[in-house]
N, C-alpha and C positions, 0 to 999 in steps of 0.2 A: 265953751264954758262961759259962765256969766261974768267972770273976772279974768283979767290978763295979768294980775299980780302974781309974783312968785309965791309958791307954796313951800313953807319950811317945815321939815319933819326931822326930828332927831338930829338937829344940828346941820342938816344939809338942805339947800334950797333948790327947787325945781321949777323950771319954766312950764307954764301951761302948754299942752300940746296944740299945735296948729292943725294937725291931722290926727285921726284916731290912732292911739298907740296900743299895740298888742304885745305884751311880754309873755313869752312861753317858757315854762320850765319843763324840759323833757327829762323825766325821772330816770336816773341811771345812765345818762348819756355820756359815756366815754367819747372823747373826740374822734376816736377811730371809727365809731359807727357812722359818723357823717363823712369822713374822708373816704371810707370804703364804698359807701353807696354813691357818692359823687364820682369816684374813680370808675365805678361800673357804668356810669352814664345814665343812672336811673333817677337822679334827683336834680332836675334843671333849676328849680327854685333855689335850693341850697347852694348849688354851684354858682348861681348869680349873686347870692348873698356874699359868698367868699370872694368872687372875682370882681364884682362891681359895687358891693357894699363895704362892710368892714367885718373882719374875722380875727378873733383873739383866742389864744389859749388862756383861760382864766383859772383862778383858784376858788374852790368852794371852802366853806368853813369846816373845821374839824370839831366834832366827829362828822364824817361824811355820810350823814343820814338825812332822811326826808324832812322832818319837822324843823330842825335847826336851820337848814339851808333855805327852805321856802320862806321861813319867817325872816331870815336875813335879807332875802331878795326883796320882800315887800316892806321892810322897815329901813333898809339901806344901812344897817349897822350889824355888828357881830353879836353873838349870843351873850357876851358880857353885858351888853346894853339891853337887849330885848328879853333875855332870860330863858329862852327855849334852847336847851342843850341836848335834847334827845327826844325820842318818841315816848320814852318811859324813864322814870326816875324814882328814887327813894325820897319821899317827902318826910323830912325829919320832924316837922311840927306835927304831922298826922301819924307819924310812925307807921307809914304804909308805903308799899310799892305801888305806884299808880301811873296811868297813862298821862302824858303831858300834852293833852289836847284840849283842855279846858281853857277858855280865854282868860280866866283868873291868873293863869301862870304867865301871861304875856305882860311884860313890864313897860312897854312903850306903845305908842300909836303906830299905825301903818301909813304908808304913802297912799294907799288906796282910800282909807277912811278920810285922810286929810284932804285929798282932792275932792272926794264926794261932798264933804262938808264945806268946801270952797265953791261948790256949784257945778262940779263936773259930773257927767254921767259915768258911772263905774260899774263894771260887771266882772264877776269872778266865776269860773267853772273849774272845779277840781275833780280828779278821778275818784278819790276815796273820801268818805265823809269824815275821817279822822282829822283832816286838815280844814274842813269847811268852817268850823266855828272859830278857829284861830284866825284864818284869813278874813273872816267876816266881822271881826270885832269892831264895834262902833261904826259899821259901814251901812249907810243908808243907800243901798243899791242892790243890784242883783248878785246873789251868791248861792250857788247850789252845787251838789256833787253828782257826778254820773251814777255813782253807786245807788243813790236814793232819789234819782230824778223823778220817779213816779210819785214821790211824796212832796215835791216842791209846792209851796203855796205863796201867795202874795204876801201874807203876813210874816212868814218865816224866812222866805228866800227872795222876796222882791219880784217874783214872777210866777205865773201859772202856766200849766201845760208845757213843761220843759221837754217832755217826750215829743210833742208836736213840733217844738222849736228845732230839735235835733233831727226829727224825722226818723227816729230809731227807737226800738224797745229798750228797756233797761238791760244792760249787758251784765254778764257774769263778772264778778270782781276779779276772778282769775282768768283774764283774757286780754288780748290786744284790743278787743272791741271796747273795753272800758276807756282806753285812751282815745280811740277814734270818736267815741261819743263826745268827749271833751271838745275835740276840734269841730265836729259837726255842729255842736251847740254854739261854739264860738262864731262860726260862719253865720248861723241863724241869728244870733244876737246882733252881729254887724249889719245884717240886712234889715232886721226889724227895728232896732232902737239906736244903732250906731253910737255906742258909748265912746266917750272921750278916752277912757283908759279901760283896758281889759287884761285880765291875768288868767292864763290857762295853765293848769298843772296836771301832768299825766301820771301814769303808774309805770313802774319798772318791771312789770311781769315778764315782758319779752326779754329784757336785758338780763334778767336773772337766769334765763334759759338758753339764750343764743348769743354767741360771740359776734363781734363786728365782722361784717363781710359774709356771714352765713346767709342762706336763703331766707330764713324767718326774719332775721334782723333787717336785711335789705328790703324785704316786703313791707315791714313796719315803717321804715323811713321813707319808702316811696309813698305810703299813705300820708305821712306827715307832710311831705313835700307838696303833695297835691292840695292839701288844705291851706298851707302857707301861701301857695300861689293864688288861691281864691281870696284870701284875706288881702293880699297885695292888690289884686284886681279891684277890690272894694275900697281901695284908697288908704289902707292901713300902713303905718310905720311899724315894722316888726323887729323885735329883739328875741333871740332864741338863746337860752342857756340851759344849765342843768343843776340839779341839787347835789349830784355826786357822780363819780364814774362807777365802774364795775369790773371785777376781775375773777378769773378762775380761782377757786379755793379748794382744789382737790389734788390728790396724788395720782401716780401712774395707774393705780388700781381703780381710779374713778371715785374713790371714797373721800369724803370731806377731811381736810387736814384741820382737826379740831384740837384745841387746848382747853380742857375742861378746868377752868380756874377754881370753881367752888370745890370740886373734888380735891384738887391740889392743896388748897388752903385748909380744908377740913383735915387732910392728912398731916399737914405741918403744924397746925395750931389747935386742932381738936374740932369736932363737928359743931358748927354754928358759931364759932368764935369770930368769923369774918363773914361779911355779906358782899356778894358779887352782884352788880347790876349791869345788865346789857341794854344800853339805850336803843338798840335796834328793835327791841321787843314791841310788837303791836298785835292787833287781832288777826293780821293777815300773814300767817307763818308758813303756809303750805309751800311757797316757793323758796324760802330761805331757812326754815326751821329755827328762826330766832337766833341765827348765827351770823355775827358780824365781826369786824376787825378792831372794834373799840370796846373797852370795858372799864368800869370803875369799881373800886373795892373799898369797903369800910373795914378798918382793921383795929385791933387793940393797939393803942398808941405806942406801946413799947416795942412792938414787933415791926413797925413800918420800915425802919432803915434796913434791917437784916433781910426782910422779905424782898425788898427792891432788888438786891443783888441776886437772890435765888431766882426770881422771875426773869431777870435780864439774861440769866444763863440758859434759859430754856430755848430749844430749837423752835423757831417760828415767831419769837418775840422781837419786835423792832425797838420798842421804847417803853420804859417804865418811868413815870414822872410823879413827883409829889403833887398834891393838890395845887399848891402855890405855883410850882413850875408849869404845870399844865395850863392853868388859868392865864398865866402871863404869856406863855408861848402861843396859845390858841384862842385867846380872848374869850374865856368861858366864865360863867358865874360860879364862884367858889362854894356857895351854899347849896348848890345843886349837884355837886360831885362828891365822891368819897375821898378817902385819905390818899389814894393813889389812882393813877390812870394807866391803863395797860393798852398798848397798841400792837397789833400783830403785823407780821410782814405780809408782803403782797399776796402770797398764795395760802395764807393761814387765816383761820377764824377762831374766835373765842366763845366758849360756852360756859354755863354754870356747872351743873352736874349732868353727867351723861344721862341719868334717868329722867331729867326734866325736859329733854329735847326730843320731840317726836319727829323723826326724819322720814317717816313712812310716806309722806306726801311728795318727797323729792323724786320726780320722774326723769331728771336729767342731772348730770354732775353739778355740784354746787357752784354757783357764782354769787358773790356777795360784795360787801363794801363796808365802809366805816373808818378805814385807816388812811394813812398818808398816801398810799398808792392809788387811792381813788379821788385824790384832791384836784387833779387837773380836769377841767371841763371846758366845753366850747362857750363862746360868747359871740354871737353873730348878729349883724344888723343888715337890713336891706337898704340902708343909706350909708354914705361915707362919713367918716369922722373928721371934723374940722381940726386943722392944725397938726402938730406933731403927735405921734403915738405916745400915750402915757405908759408908765410902768405897767407890768403885768397886772391887769385888773382883777378884781374879785367878782364872783357871780352877782354879789349884791350891789355892784356898780351899774347894773343893767338899766335901772330907771334913770340914774344920773346921766349916763352917756346918751341914752335915747332921748331924754328931754332937754339936755343942756349942750350936747356936743355934736349932734348930727347935722349934716348939711341939709338945707331945705329941699 
């Protein structure tokens, strides 16, 4: 870097890296995925990170979805500050349900942009393009997605020939190859431009289909392990965390355990009186059918108190909170949530209306996320942490620990 001064972002100060730092967000990574592949003896790099570096069980932000957590990791603050509380929300001003992937919805700067503007070389590779524009807000550096790597340009993405960099063709968005492309590109970037900071974010396609310790899951983490070893050999300090965990969401018959909230509210209040929003919603629904364990609902004001009790009494419901209660407990922006928040239990998911969910693409019993049961995630480093272990960290402490607390 050109400067050795501290970089301050959103009230937190970070030391400039003395070696290249790579922060990896493994989408959907329940800690058991790592412990199982390490126990099988198939992941020597991850085993070294646990044994010789530093390993924590951390907490992600709620809702345990992709966009809120990735943005918390790269801003170092919760959604109440940066504003991204889902993949999808109801924009009251526009009176429309929209994707929350436009940078205009991000209310703070990122650690990535702050370092780049302080003179650091910064690179970002994400699996899906839905995250790229948010991660790349105000970033004068490399930022592209595996999904649209063939369209990367110097003007838009800070790099040309992303396919040549990774040495791979554009992968299917519904494949483990999409995540492997992210790692291959990361290694290519480290060899070619050696950025001071690099952020790599994968997709949870595998985790939606395969439980920890199963052959497909272990094969996926063996792949990750090999790329992490390459990055370490190239001199990188590495932090590995996740945006959320993942759990089975089906019954003994293999069918999804779904509570269709819009259908229930339509029956109780009259059709269209309430509006249910599922923040898991995004363009990539084949592997989860837009079913997750967190929902918010907009209700007629007079009905909110009585409906909370009725919803709490349903099998599969873990928590029903008012807007104020949810925002206080989970550090969420009140203007981007409905009147109540509903969270399902570990093995249940929430839907809108049965007719609105196309589950024909599910070729395996449903696994999904969004609730409290998917909040515990790994936070691993390939260096030891100085001093006493802190309280259970959050996944968005990754940059803080990596830049401020690791041994040289």
